[in-house]
Each structure stands twice: as structure tokens, then as C-alpha cells.
N, C-alpha and C positions, 0 to 999 in steps of 0.2 A: 561448366558452372551449373549447379543444381537449380532446378526450376523452383520458383517461389509459389506457395499456395495462396491463392486469392480468396478461397472460401472462408467465411466468417460465420461464427454461431449466430450473430445477430443480423447478418446479411446472407441468408441461405442461397440466394441466386447470384451471389457476387461472381462465381466462376463464369457465368454466361455474359457478364458485363466486362470483366477484366481479362483480357486474353493476352497471354504472354507470347511474344514472338519466338519462333523456333530458333532463329539464329542468335548465337551469343559470340561476340567477336573477341578473341583472346590474342593478345600480342606477346610474343615471347621477349624476354629481356630481363635485365637485372632489376633489383628492387630499389635502386638508388633513384632519387628524383631526376628526371630528365625531361625538360620542357618539349624538346623536339619529338621525343618518343611519345609523350603524351598527346600532342597535337596529331601525330601520325595515327595514333590509335583511334582518336575521335574521328578523323577524316575517313578512316577505313569503315567506321560505322555509318557515317553520313551517306555513303554510297547507296544504301538500300533503305534509308529511313523514310517513312511516309510523312506527309504533311497532315497528320491526323493528331488528335489529342492523345495524350498518354503520360506515362511516367518513366523516367530513365534512372538507372543506377550506375554510378561510376565505381569501378573496382581498381585496387592497386595490383601489383605483381603477384601477391599472395591470394588474390580473390576477395580480400575484405572490402566491405562497402565503404567508400569514401564520402559519397554524397547521393541524396535522393532528391530529385526535382520533378516538377510536373510542367506540362506545356500544353498550349492550345494547339500549336503545330510543332510537332517534334523536330522535324527537319530544321525549321527556322531557329528554334531555341537551342538546339545542340550546336548548330553552326556558330553561334555566338562565342563558344569556348575556343574556337580556332582563331578568333580575333584577339590574340594575347595582349597586345598593347592597350586594349581598351578594358582589360579586366583588372580588378583590384588585386593587390598582393595576395590576399588570402586565396582567391580563385586561381591565381597563377601557380601558387604552391600546389593546389589540388590537381590541376591539369598536369603539372610535372610529375605527379605520382600515379596518374591514371594510366592503366594498361588495357583495360577492357570495359565494356558497357553492357548492361542488360536493359532491353526495351520492353515495356508493357503498354499496349494500346487500350484505350477505353472509348466509350461511345461519345463522351463529351468532356468538357473541362471540369465540370463539377465532380464527375466520378474520379477524374484524375486527382483532384484535390483531396478526396476522401482516401484514395489508395496511397497517395504520398504520405499522409499522416499515419496510416497503418504501417507502412514500411519503415518510416522513421522510428516509430515505436519499437519495431521488431529488431532493426539492425543497429540503432544508436549510432549513426555515422559520425565521423570526426569533423566534418565541415558543415553539418546542419545545425541550426539552433535547436537545442534540446531542452525539453521540459524535464527538470531534474526530479521533481517530486512526482513519481508515478504511483504513489500509494492510492488505493481506491478511496472514494469519499463515503462517509456514512450517510444512511437514509433512515427515516422512520417508516416502518412497515406496519400497516394495519391489515392484518390477515383477513381473508374471506373464505377460508375453508373450514369454518367451525361455526356452530350455532352461537357460541359466545366468542367473538373474534378476539385475538390477542394482539397487543401493541408491543413492538420490539424494535431494537436497533438492528440495522441490516447493512452488510457490506457484500460486495461481489455481485454475481450474476442474479438476475431477477427471475428465479424459477418458481418461487412461491406465488400462489394466487392472492391477490390483494391490492391495496392502494399504497404506492410508494410516495413518500414526501421527502424532498431534498433537492440538491445535496446540502448537507451541513458542512461548515468549514472544518470542523474538528470533532473528535470524539467527545471532547468536553461540552461543546455546544449542543450536540444531540443528546448527551446524557442529562444536561440541565433542562432542556425542553421536555424530555421524557419524564423526568421527575415531576415537573410542573403539570404535565398532561395527566399523570396518574392521580395527582391530588385534585385536579380539576374534574376529570370524567370518570375516575374510579374504574378504569379498564384493567383487566387482568394482563400481567406480563409473564405468567408462568408457562411452562411447556404444556403440551396436550397430555403427556404421560403424568406429570404432576397434578394437573387439573382433574384427571379421571380417577386418581387414586386418593383424593382427599375425603375425609369424613368429618372434618371440622375446619373452620377458617384458619388461614395462616396469619402470620404477624402482620402482613401488609393490610389486612382488614382491620386489625386492631388499631393501626396508626392512620386509618382513614385514607389509604392509597389504593384500595381495591373494594369492589362491591360484593366479593365472595359468591360469584355465580356457581362456583364449584360445589357448594353445599346448599344451593337454593335460596340464599339470602336476597336474591333479586331474580325476577322472572325474565324470560327471554324477550318479551316485548319491551319491558323497561330498559333492559340492557341494550337492545337495538336502538332505543332512543338515545342513550348515552353515546353509542357509536356514531349515530347520525350527528349529534352535536360535535363530537370530535372531528368528524370530517368537515363540517361547516367551519369550525375554528381553523383547522389546517388549511382550508381553502381561502382563508382571509376574511371570514365572516365573524370576527370576534365581537363586533358591536351587537349583532343579532343574538349571539350566545349570551352576552352580558345582560341584555334586556330580558331575555327569557329567564335566566337565573334570578334576576332581581324581582321579576313578577312572581316566580314560584316562592321566593323567600317571603315576599310580602303576604301572599295567600296563606302560607304556613303560619305566619305570625297572627294573622286575623283569625285563623282556626285554632289558635292557642297550641299548635303543635311546635312547641319551642325546640324540641330536639331535632326535628327536620329543619327548622329555620336555621339552627346553628350549623348544621351540615352544609346547607346551601350558602351560608355566610362564609364558611371556610373555603368553599369552592370559588366563590366570588373573589376572595382574597388571592387565591392562587391565580385567577385570571388577571387580576390587577397586577400581581407580581410579574407575570409574563409580559404584559404590556409596559410596565415600568422599566423592565430590564432591557428594553430595546435601546442600544447605544445609538442606533440610527433611526431617525424618523422617516419611515418609507411609506407612510400612509398615502394611498391613492396610486402607488406605483404598480401594484399587482405583482406579477411574476417577472423578474428581471435579474440579469447578471450585469455587474458594473465593473469595468476594467479601466485602470489608469496606469500609466507608465512613467517611471522616473529613471533618470540616467545621470551618473556622476562617476568620474574617474575610471571610465572603461567598464563600469558595472551597471547592469540594468536590473531594475526591480519592477515587478507588476503586482499591483494590489487588486484583489477581487472581493467584491461584496456580493452575497447571495441573498436576494430578496424573493420571498415566496408569499403570496397572499397579502402583501404589504407588511410582512414581518421580516425582520432582520434575522437571518439564520446563520450569521457569522461571517467573518472575513478571514482571508489568508493572503500572506505574501509569497510571491514566487520569484526566483532568481534563475532565469534561463542560463544554460551553459552555451559556450561557443558563440558568443555575441560580438566578439571583437571584429571591428571594421564592418559590422552589418548594420544597415540603416534601421532606425528605430521602428518605422512602420513595418518593415519586413520582419523584425523580431516579434512584433505584436501579432501580425498575421499568422506566422508559423506557430507561435504560442497557442493562438486560439484553435487552430486545426488540431493540434495535439491534445489540448485540454478537453475538447469536445469529442475526442476519440474514446474517452472513458466515461464521460458524463453527459446525460441527455441535456440538450440546450433548452432554455426557456423560449418563449415566443419573442421576447425582447431582450436585446443585448446593447448595453449603453457603453460607448467608448469615448475616450478623450481626444481621439484624433480620427480624421477621415482616412480610410484605407483605400489604396488604389483598386483592390479586388473585393471591395465590400459586398457588392451585389453578388459576385461569384461565391463568396464565402457563405452568405446568407442562403443562396440556392443549394449549395452542398449540404449545409447543415439541415435545411428543411427537408431535402430528399432523404436524408438518413432518419430524421425525427418523425416524418410523416405529416408535418404541419408547417405553416409558413413561419419562418424565423427572420426577423428584421434587426439589422444592425444600424444604430443611429448615434449621432453626436448631438446631445441636447444643448440648446443655446440659452434657455431660460427656465424659470420655474423650479419645482421641487426636484425634478430629475437632474437639472444643472447643479443644484445645491448638493445632491448626493454625489455627483461626479467630482465636484470640487473637494468634498470631503475624502473621497477615494484618492484623489491626486495628492492631498496633504499626507494621507496615510502612507502612500507609495514613497514619498520623499523622506518621511520620518523613518520608515522601515529600511530604506536605503542607507540613511545615515547611521542607523544602529548596526546595519551589516557591515559598513565600512569600518566603523569603530571596532566591532568585534573581530573582523578579519585582520586589522592591524594588530590588535592584541594577540590574536591567535598566531599570526605569523611570527611575532616576537617570541611567543612561547615555544613554537616549533624549532625556531633557530636555537634557542637555549637547550631544548632537548637534544638537538643534533650535536651541540657542543658537549653536552653532558655525557653522551653515549658514544662520542667520536664518530658520528655519521658524516659521510661526505657532504650531505646537503640536508635541509630540513625534510623530514619524512612526509610523504604524500599519503601513505597508507599505514596505519598502525593497527595491528591485530592484538587483542588481549584474550587470554585463555584462562579458564577456570573449570574445576569439576565440582559436581554437587551430588551428594547421596546421603542416606541415613543408614549407618551401620551396613553399608554395601548394598542397600536395596534401591531400586529405581535409579541406578547410577547413570549419569550422563555428563558429557563435556559440553562447554559453551564457548563460543567465539563471538566477540563483538568487534566492530571495525570503526575507526575514527580517522578523520582527515582534516584538512585545513578548514573545511566548512562545518565541522562538527561530527556527530555521530552519524554513521550511515546505516540506519536501522534496517533498510531493505536488504543489507548484506550480512546481517547477523545469522549464525548458524548454531544448531545444537546437534550433538553426536550421541546417539544412544549407544552405550557401551555394550559391545557384542562378545568380545573375546577375553578381554583382560579380567583378572579377578577384581571384583568390584570393591573389595576392601583394600586394594593396593593402588594408592593415588599415583605412584610412579608408573605402574603399568597402564593405568587409565590414560595418563598423559601421553604415554608412548603411542597408544592406540589412536588417540585423537590426532596427534601430529602425523602419524603414518598415513591415515586416511586423508587428512587435509592436503599434505604436500605431495603425495602420490598422485592424487587427482589433479593438483596444479601442474605437475610435470607432464601428465598425460594430455591435459586440455590446453595448456598454454606454455609449452617448453621454451619458447622464445621470449616470454615475459612481455608481450606487446599489448595485452588486454588490460593492463593496470590492475590486475587481481593478485599480484605478488606484494607481500608486505615489505616495507622499508625497515620496520621495527616491530618486533614481537615481544610483548609483555606477558609474563607468566605469573599467575597468582601462586606463589610458593617460593621456597628457598632453593638451596643448592641442589637438592635431590631432584625436584621437578625440572630444574633447568638442565641438569645432566641428562635426564631421561629424554627431554626434547632434543637436545643436542645429538645424542646418540642416533636418534631417528634420522635427523637431517644428514648426518655423516654417512649413514647406511645408504641414503638416497643420492649421495653425491652432491648435496647442497652445502656450500661452505660460506656463502656471502650474505646470509640472512642474520641480522643482529638480534640475538636472544638476550633478554634481561629478566631475571627473576625478582619479584617484588614480595618481600617477606616482612613480617611485622617487627622483627628485631627483638632485642633483649627485653624491652619493656612491652611485653605482649599486650595488645589491645589498646595501647596509647597512640592516638593519632599524632602524626608528625615524626614518629621514631622508626619509620620504614627503612629497611635496608635493601639496597639494590644490588644484586648479585650479577656480575658480568662474566662473560665467557672465559676471560683470561684469569679468573680466580679472584679478582679484586671485589671489594665491597664498598659501596658508596652510601653515604647519608647526606641529607640536605638540611639546611636550617629549617626550623619549624614554621617560619613565616615566608618560605620561598614560594613564589608563584608557580614555579615548575613543579614543586612537590604537590601543591594543590591540584594542578592539572593532572599529574600522574595518579593522584589519589581519586580523582573523578573518573578516570579511565578504569581503575581497579574496582571502584564502587559500582560502576555500570555493568561490568561483567559479573559481579556478585549478584546484582539485581536480576539480570537476565538469567543467570544459571539457577538461582533459587526459584524464580517464577516458573521456569521450564520444568524444574524437578517437581514443584508442587502440582503442576498440571498432570505430569506423568503419574504421580502418586495418587491423585484424585481419580484418574482413569483406572489405575490398578485396583483401587479400593471398590470400584463398581464392577470389576471383572468377575467372571465365574469360571471355575475349572471346566465347565462345559464349553467355554469358548474355544478350548483347545481341540475339541472333537471336530474333524472335518466334516462338512456337509450339515452341520447343526446351526440353523439360523435362529433369530429371536423368537419366532413363533414356536418352533419345536422345543427350544430351550425352556420357554415359559411353560409349555405343556408338561415336559418332564418334571420340572421343579414343582408345579402345581400338584402333580400326581404323587411324587415321592417325597416332597418337602424340602430335601437338601440335595446338594451335589454329591455329598458323601453317599447318600442312600442310592443315588443313581449309579454311582460307581460300583456299589456292592450288590446291585440287583441282578437277578438271574435273567437269562435271555427270555424266558417265558414271561416274567413280570414286566420286562421292557415292552414286549409285544402287546400286552394288555393296556398299556398307557394310552389314553385318548390322543388322537392326532399323530400317533407314531406308527409308521408302516413297518411291515416285517423287515424290509431292507434297512431302514434306518435303525431299527432295534438291533439287528445283526452288526451294523456299523458301530454303534455305541459299545456293544458288548465286546466286539474284537479290539476296539481301541484300548479299553481298560485291561482286558484279560490277556492281551498279547504281551503285556509288560510283566 
């Protein structure tokens, strides 16, 4: 069994705290569930287990991780799995599949809790409660690496120097806040390169959303004051900012500077809009995350409110997976550990229930964050009202989820009947190509399932070999790469990444191209369907579905299944066109000098500034290249050889 890496970018000393035991116990045997074999494997590990805190992983016969758990005393916790009669059915099934275990010891239980969340995120075990939505949350970043700091949206690692505000529940909520902040504080949002190359104000200055520091319309001292006001506002001091703007507007009016007074009035309106757009009144709460759980018909939903500085920064619903037969409190605890694996916790977390390991969870989150984190269940006052509102939202979101899943399940059953599938598809893949007269060609794949679109599994394929004016050849290349990789990485089709249904945007030609690839790979059981516009090209509802046996199907124009299949087709259109536009925009900004090995941005700029164009660089003599500023003799020779070797 390969050793797992305990080091993390955000915890550089993790390897000194998480020490994996050298022994990994593997039991030979067949892969079929066998309760006696599972118990025997666990007892074999128990012989040398210490009574120390740590994390254990249970593996099946193939070595795949079934479950990750943590314990205050490993020996006592793992011994519970040998008491089969006391285990719920879910854990009995897990024990029956267990053939080996991996043990990691830690210094204390809080460290074990952090490592457990890290390993669950890495391995996605079948018997752990899983947080489905692993997309990173957006933040607002007010940079501190420039004399005139930039305000921008940010996702991912926090490498840039500056102040981060968030998380926001969605890109929409952060975009609305950024838009209002630009109107209120007139901070620049452009890149440093754009900023340094301006000689006149851009459109944002004209529409009063930037103070144009790039061309000196505001001094550094005045801009710094705007930055200070923005920090105060984002820290929850909106009342002070409002009073300050009101006083400045009144002073401008008394001085008969009506133009300045009008600008300040517009900024005050922007501030009022932000305050009025708060759907949740969180004044006096400060920084807090609020979580409430709803459960119905075997489905669990968790509603999260994000409050920062007394302002509502959005809310989001989560629906954890693998929650059958798992107690609600355990679902909530597992959800929180995984959620805060990717998001820094606030100092206050409000819950709708008391968790058995509340203090341990607070200790673990505080250890990672570097400050005290408190988990509490409010009983009265403003915090209790917020929690009640979160609870109502959780139940309403759960009702919508159940209604949507019922409708979706019916649609998928009808799709299975239409295309003669053995059962409703769990994974549908949809493919399309995008290019303009053969340039910047790429293929796109989107994925849908019973829960909707799985956007974290979308893929784009840059066309490498096929003629980019040949749609059939492009489709063959995309399918060859997609399914050759699937055969290599998951030949037994156990990971859930093989499609039950494949839709291809195109007619009989594209369908035959895809089918030829699958036949060459020896894949004969994947259902392929081509979706073409039909004889009335461009008219919605006249799509023709081409089947592998040569048949063509059409559906009534008011058919719900037709609407569903159109949504799938439209989504792959959207994704393909968007990816193509990004590729085209990148190509427009590219230079022929990018092809020269060893030429970075600085030398490329030096060459272009000296010669004027890339064509002039290509035609320059070796002596002329050597005379260019910032270009050494070796680099000049490299550039000359690159062009003249051809």
C-alpha cells in the first residue's frame, strides 16, 4: 500500500505531527463481501495497534479506501468493528468488504480530526459522509502590493499580499458586492499592466466607478483614504463610513461645490443600496457562519449563512452524500470538518444542534486558523432569529430538492425508455466541437446526472492531431482521448466515471465517427445518440435523434424529455463556445516570439521595443540582435538560429 503524504501547503509542519505507521496489514482473498474475512483482517491489525490518537483507513481487496475515521484511542475504536452484532447495517457491509487497514498516529485528537477531513477530501470514501460541492468559494481581495491598491474577486490559494474578505456564497453575490463597492469607493479593478499603460481615463471613470489614479485624477493620499474607508466598510463599520460621507456632502454643499456634493450623494446612494439589499438583518452579529440542518425522506440538506462584519454575504444549500442510516449530528459534524478544510473559519459558528464533539471541533478549527473558534447553539435574541431563518431556508431548500429529484427521476426513466437503456442513466456525457474556420479548435464534454449538471467534471480537449476543418476527425480525436484514458484508469468501471448515455451534437456523420473509435477500442456497450437539428434547421423542437442501429427519432414539441435533452445540448454549446472564446482571446494576445525557447516576457518586450514588430525580429541579422538592449550574445544567437534554421 503506498504511503500517504501528510504534508500540506497551508500546514508546512504537518509531517512532523502526522506519522504514518510502517506496518500496513493486507489480507489476501477474493473481492466478494465476507463478514468473517473482514473481521479477521481487523483483528489482525488490532494486535499491534496503540492506544493513541490517530486516523485509520479501511481498504477493500483492491486497495480502494472504504472509510476514513479518527479516534482518541485507536485500539479501542477499531475494536468496535469486531462487535458485528452492535453495528448498523451500513457498517456491517463495510466490514464485510474490508481486507486491510492503514494507520496514522497523531499527537492528539484535534490533529486526528484535521487529518481525517484531509483524507476524506483526497480519497472520497464510499462509506464516509461526503461534501459534494468542493468548488472553492470566492473572496474579495484588496491588494497591498501597489501604491494604488486594486480590488478584485479571488478564488484559490492566497498567495497575493493583501486583505481577503469572505467567503461569499456564490460568484453572483461577490460580483454584486464588488459592483457596489466600486460605486461607493471608486477603487480601481484593472490589472497592474493595464494601469501602467494608460494615458487617459477608461470607461469606468466616465461612469463614476473608478477615481482614475492611473492618470493622476486622484493623488496617492486621497486614494489611500478611499482604501481605508473600504476596509472599514468591509470590516462592518458601515455606519461610520455613512456618517463620514454625509458630513463631506454637507460641507461640499455649504462651500457651493455642487459637483463634489453630487458625487458624494451618489456614493451615499450606493452605500444605502448595499445596506438595503441585505436579505438578512445581521446587525450586531459580527463575523459568524450559521448552519441549520433539515432532513426528510432519507435526504439531508444543510443551509449556510455567511455573515461578515454584520453584513450578509450570501447563503448556500448543501446536500451531503452517503448519509443513509447516519445520525444527523454525525452528518453535521462531518460536514463541518470537510467544509472548513477549504474555507477559513470565523471566530463564531452558530449551529441548530449541540454536537457531541463540539469542543473538539472548535479546538481543531482554532488550531488550524490560529485563533479561538467557538461553536454555539443560540437560545434567544438576534442570533436565535438568524438560526430560525436558516432552519426555514434549509427545510424549503430540501422541499425544492425533493420536488426536483422526483421530476428528474421521472425524466431519466423516460430517457431510458426512449433510448432503450436497461435503467435510468446515472451519468450522461454530452459532446460538441467549436472552431471558426478551423482556428482555435477544441472539443467540449459536459456531464449530467440525477442531481443536475456536474460542472467539476466538465472537460475541454484542445485538438492536436485532427484537421481542424474536419468535424468528424475532431470528434474521433476527442473520443479516442476520452475513452482510451478511461480504459487505462478505470478498466473495471468501478469509479463511476463511465457514461451510461453519450449525446453527440451532430448527425449521422459525427455519430459514426464516435462509434468507429469505440469499436477500435473494443467498447461495445456505451449507448451513443446523435442530436441533429432536423429538416427545419434552427427551429426548436424539430431535433432528430440518430441511434446506433440507424433509426431516427423525433419527439413532440411539447415533450418534457425533449426539453430536457435540449437543455443538455444547449449546455454543451455554452461550454464549448465559452472555452473557444477564451482560447481565441488568448491567441489574439500571443506573439510569434512566444515560440522561441528561452524568451521570457522581459526579453520579448525588449526585442519588440527595439525592432517594433515580431516580423522585424525574424528578419534581423545576428549583429542587429546582439545590439538590442537587454539581449545577451547567447540569446541573440538562440533567436537567430530559431528563425534561420527553418
